[in-house]
C-alpha distance (Angstrom), angle and dihedral (degrees) to the residues before:
residue distance angle dihedral
M1 . . .
R2 3.75 . .
D3 3.79 121.3 .
E4 3.81 91.1 -104.0
E5 3.78 92.1 52.8
L6 3.79 91.3 48.3
G7 3.79 90.4 52.3
D8 3.79 92.0 49.0
E9 3.79 92.1 48.3
L10 3.81 90.6 47.6
G11 3.80 91.0 53.9
R12 3.79 91.8 47.7
L13 3.80 92.1 49.9
E14 3.80 92.9 47.5
N15 3.81 90.1 52.6
E16 3.79 90.5 47.9
L17 3.81 90.0 50.6
I18 3.80 90.7 51.9
Q19 3.80 90.3 51.2
E20 3.81 93.4 48.6
R21 3.80 92.0 47.6
G22 3.80 89.9 48.8
I23 3.79 91.2 53.5
S24 3.78 90.8 47.9
A25 3.81 94.0 46.2
S26 3.80 92.7 51.1
G27 3.78 90.5 55.9
G28 3.78 96.4 -104.7
A29 3.75 124.4 137.9
P30 3.80 112.7 -107.3
T31 3.79 116.4 -121.7
N32 3.80 89.0 -125.2
P33 3.82 118.2 22.7
N34 3.81 91.9 -150.4
A35 3.80 94.8 46.6
I36 3.81 98.2 100.0
G37 3.79 93.6 50.8
Q38 3.79 93.0 45.8
I39 3.81 92.8 48.2
K40 3.81 90.9 50.2
K41 3.81 90.6 51.1
D42 3.80 91.6 49.3
I43 3.81 90.7 50.2
A44 3.81 90.3 50.4
R45 3.81 91.2 50.3
I46 3.80 92.5 51.7
K47 3.80 92.4 47.1
T48 3.80 89.8 49.7
V49 3.81 91.9 53.1
Q50 3.81 91.2 47.4
R51 3.81 91.4 49.9
E52 3.81 92.0 48.4
R53 3.80 91.4 50.8
R54 3.81 91.4 50.9
G55 3.78 90.2 50.7
D56 3.79 95.4 -120.0
N57 3.78 94.3 143.4
A58 3.80 96.1 133.7
S59 3.77 112.4 122.5
L60 3.77 122.6 -129.4
């Protein structure tokens, strides 16, 4: 994926995470019980790829 596509996908996933958390917080049953965890993992993967492409590999 190009950098633009990664950014777009990141935004979409963050919005989806907000929606899933909202459903959960209001007491509703999520459509997929594993959705929040999977979305968080996908966001982490995208952020990792973006960081690697920028060259920010220095550890804390």
